[in-house]
C-alpha positions in Angstrom: 68.1 49.6 51.6 70.8 49.6 54.9 70.8 53.0 56.6 74.7 53.9 57.5 76.1 52.9 61.2 73.6 50.5 62.1 75.9 49.1 66.0 77.1 44.9 65.6 76.7 43.1 68.1 79.5 42.8 70.5 82.8 40.5 69.6 82.6 39.3 72.7 79.4 37.5 72.2 78.8 34.1 72.0 77.5 32.6 69.2 74.3 31.5 70.8 74.5 35.0 72.4 74.4 36.5 68.1 71.3 33.7 67.6 69.8 35.1 70.5 69.4 38.4 69.5 68.5 37.5 65.8 65.9 35.5 66.9 64.9 38.9 68.2 65.4 41.3 66.0 63.3 39.3 63.3 60.5 39.2 66.2 60.6 42.5 66.6 60.6 43.5 62.1 57.7 41.0 62.2 56.5 43.9 64.2 57.0 46.5 62.3 57.6 45.8 58.7 55.1 42.9 59.4 55.1 39.7 56.4 55.9 39.7 53.2 52.4 39.0 51.1 51.7 35.4 49.8 53.7 33.8 47.8 52.1 32.6 44.1 53.9 31.3 40.8 53.8 33.8 38.4 51.7 33.4 35.5 51.8 34.2 32.1 49.0 37.4 30.9 46.5 36.8 32.6 42.7 38.3 31.9 41.7 41.2 33.5 41.6 39.8 38.1 38.5 39.9 39.4 36.1 41.8 40.9 33.8 42.1 44.3 30.5 43.4 45.3 32.2 44.2 48.5 36.0 45.0 50.0 34.6 41.8 52.9 33.9 39.9 49.7 37.4 40.3 47.9 39.3 40.0 51.2 37.5 36.6 51.7 38.2 35.7 48.2 41.4 36.7 48.7 42.2 34.2 52.7 40.4 31.0 50.5 42.8 31.0 47.4 45.3 31.6 49.8 44.5 28.4 51.9 44.2 26.7 48.4 46.9 23.7 47.2 46.7 25.8 43.6 48.6 28.9 42.9 46.4 29.7 40.2 44.1 31.4 42.4 46.1 33.9 43.4 47.6 34.9 40.4 43.9 35.7 39.9 43.4 37.7 42.2 46.0 39.8 41.5 47.0 39.3 38.1 50.3 38.6 36.2 51.9 41.2 38.1 51.3 41.1 41.4 51.4 37.1 41.1 55.7 38.2 40.1 56.0 40.4 42.7 54.9 37.7 45.5 57.5 35.6 44.3 60.6 36.5 46.9 62.7 34.0 44.8 62.9 32.0 48.1 60.6 29.0 47.8 60.7 28.7 51.4 60.9 32.3 52.7 57.2 32.7 50.8 55.4 29.2 52.1 56.2 30.2 55.5 55.1 33.8 55.1 52.2 32.6 53.2 51.5 30.1 56.3 52.2 33.2 59.1 49.9 35.2 56.8 47.0 31.8 56.5 47.3 31.9 60.2 46.3 35.8 61.1 43.8 35.9 58.6 42.1 33.5 59.8 42.6 34.6 63.2 40.8 38.1 63.0 40.5 40.0 59.0 38.5 42.9 58.8 38.8 46.4 55.7 38.8 50.0 56.1 38.2 52.1 53.3 40.3 55.3 52.6 38.1 57.3 51.1 35.1 56.1 48.4 37.5 54.5 45.9 40.4 52.4 47.7 40.0 50.6 51.1 42.7 47.9 52.8 42.8 44.5 54.7 43.4 43.8 58.1 44.8 40.3 58.6 45.1 38.9 63.1 44.7 41.0 66.0 48.0 43.0 65.3 46.3 44.5 62.6 48.2 44.0 59.6 48.0 45.8 57.1 48.5 43.6 53.8 50.0 45.9 50.8 48.2 45.7 47.7 44.6 47.8 48.4 41.5 46.9 46.9 40.2 49.8 44.9 36.8 50.4 43.8 35.9 50.5 39.6 31.9 50.1 38.6 32.4 46.2 38.2 33.8 46.5 41.6 36.3 46.1 44.3 39.3 44.2 42.8 42.8 44.3 44.1 45.4 46.2 42.4 49.0 44.7 42.5 50.2 48.0 40.8 49.3 50.2 44.3 51.3 47.8 46.1 54.3 47.2 44.1 56.6 49.5 45.9 55.2 48.6 49.1 56.3 45.0 48.3 59.0 45.2 47.8 60.4 47.5 50.5 58.9 45.4 53.2 60.6 42.5 51.5 64.2 44.2 50.4 64.3 45.7 54.3 63.5 42.6 56.7 65.8 40.7 54.5 69.1 42.9 54.3 69.0 43.7 58.1 68.1 39.6 58.8 70.9 39.7 56.6 73.4 41.8 59.2 72.3 38.8 61.5 73.3 36.4 59.8 77.5 38.2 58.6 77.2 39.1 62.5 76.8 34.9 63.6 79.4 33.8 60.7 81.7 36.2 62.4 81.0 34.9 65.9 80.7 31.3 64.0 84.3 31.4 62.5 86.4 32.6 65.8 84.4 29.8 67.6 86.1 27.4 65.4 89.2 28.7 65.3 89.4 28.0 69.4 89.2 24.4 68.4 91.5 21.7 66.4 89.6 20.3 63.7 92.2 18.3 61.8 94.9 17.5 64.6 97.6 19.7 63.2 97.5 22.0 66.3 97.0 24.8 64.1 93.8 27.8 65.3 92.6 27.6 61.5 88.8 29.9 60.4 86.9 27.1 58.3 87.2 27.6 54.3 83.6 26.1 53.8 80.2 27.1 55.2 79.4 22.8 55.2 82.1 20.6 56.1 82.7 17.8 53.7 80.4 14.7 54.8 82.3 13.1 58.5 84.7 16.0 58.3 85.0 19.0 60.4 86.7 21.5 57.4 83.3 24.2 57.5 81.3 26.3 60.3 78.5 23.2 59.9 78.6 19.6 60.5 75.7 16.7 61.1 76.1 16.0 65.0 77.7 13.2 66.6 77.3 11.7 69.5 80.0 12.5 71.6 81.0 15.2 69.5 81.1 18.8 69.4 78.6 21.0 68.4 79.6 23.5 65.7 79.9 26.6 65.0 76.4 27.3 62.9 74.0 24.2 64.2 71.8 27.0 65.7 71.4 29.1 62.5 71.1 25.5 60.9 68.7 24.1 63.5 66.7 27.7 62.5 66.9 27.7 59.0 65.9 23.7 58.9 62.6 24.8 61.4 62.3 27.9 58.2 61.7 25.6 55.5 64.7 25.2 53.9 66.6 22.4 52.7 68.9 19.8 55.1 71.5 18.8 52.4 74.6 21.5 53.1 76.2 22.9 50.7 73.0 23.7 48.5 72.8 26.4 46.2 70.4 28.5 47.4 69.3 31.5 48.4 69.0 32.0 52.7 66.1 34.9 53.8 66.8 36.1 50.0 70.7 36.1 49.8 72.9 33.4 49.1 76.9 33.2 50.9 80.1 33.0 49.5 84.0 33.4 52.2 86.0 35.1 51.2 89.9 34.1 51.7 91.6 37.1 50.9 91.6 40.4 50.6 92.4 43.6 48.3 94.7 46.3 48.2 91.6 48.5 50.2 91.3 46.2 53.1 93.9 47.4 56.5 96.8 45.8 56.1 96.7 46.0 52.5 96.5 42.9 49.9 97.6 39.4 50.7 95.7 36.0 51.0 94.3 34.6 54.5 95.8 31.0 53.8 98.6 30.1 54.4 100.2 26.8 53.4 97.0 25.0 53.3 95.5 26.5 56.1 93.3 29.8 56.8 95.2 31.4 60.0 96.0 34.7 58.5 91.7 36.2 58.9 88.9 35.0 57.0 85.7 37.0 55.0 82.3 36.5 54.0 80.0 38.1 51.1 76.5 38.2 51.1 74.6 38.3 47.1 70.8 38.9 47.0 69.3 35.8 45.1 67.7 38.6 43.0 68.4 42.3 43.0 65.3 44.7 43.3 63.5 41.8 45.0 65.0 39.8 47.8 67.5 42.3 48.7 69.2 45.7 47.3 73.4 46.1 49.1 75.7 43.0 48.6 77.8 43.2 51.6 81.1 42.1 52.5 82.5 41.6 55.9 86.0 40.1 56.9 87.8 39.2 60.5 88.3 42.8 62.4 83.4 42.9 62.1 83.2 45.6 60.4 80.2 45.5 57.2 80.5 47.1 54.1 77.7 47.4 52.1 76.9 48.4 48.3 74.5 48.5 45.1 75.5 46.9 42.6 72.3 47.5 40.5 71.1 45.0 38.2 74.0 43.2 37.4 74.4 42.9 40.7 74.6 38.3 39.6 77.3 39.1 37.9 79.9 41.4 39.7 79.0 39.2 42.5 80.9 36.5 41.2 83.6 38.7 40.1 84.2 39.4 44.6 86.9 37.0 44.8 88.7 39.7 48.2 87.9 41.8 50.7 87.8 45.0 49.4 86.2 47.5 50.8 87.3 50.5 48.1 85.0 53.0 46.4 81.6 52.8 46.9 81.2 50.6 49.5 79.7 52.3 53.0 80.8 51.0 56.3 77.0 49.4 58.2 78.6 48.4 61.0 81.7 47.6 63.5 82.7 44.5 65.9 84.2 47.2 67.8 
């Protein structure tokens, strides 16, 4: 969960500056919150997880399973509950973090006991702690996914929600950049009504670059997403770092200025909004976010029915229950 009143990027930042700050934010999160654990496919009920004679033997088994292309190896190590926990609902993110863990663990892998019956696995030169502890029983040492559940979810949600704030700020800057250019020959300063442009058009915040044509406002963020393994198809309904995004074209009665549409005579000239919701509530995120052209971001926990309730969010309307997170002031 995000604490209230996190400073936003300055409204004078360019999209490039915001993108750079976004990268720095991600680097800082990597160091402080650490990586999400390995990706694995949910498995049906499985027998008891295997035990090992020493914590180091268990650590090596984990690295071997991570390197394998067969997801059943990880499923076996952590059991059905662990396998479900390790899937964030974002395949690209899961794969990227799996590869990052392998790189860390290949460079350095160690274990330290935390009492007579528990041990912690550390990966990489920075001594990153694996969130699922090793527990000793009469049969030997095994990974206890139940004990690691809260830590896994907290790390994932914390990182995804902070990343989402960076994306939202980048969206606000991109809309202002878009409005500074005439994209349809109507000489009207308007905001984009779509995230991805129609083929051959500049009617969204992103379009494929062509010689002699201006770069799209969201080009840097899309390029980063592609480098991270997200699909190249624009407009695909896939989560980005655990969140879905949708443009809002009007605001409600609780917004400054009251209720009105941003679209006038087919052009979105009176403002813009955005809603971001977790792909899997409680797994990829908890808080939902809204923002408008004033740059003020609000958050709200919509609960287990987030996916259903989010479909009803048609306007930027920070009414009761919405908490201010950041401003563009």
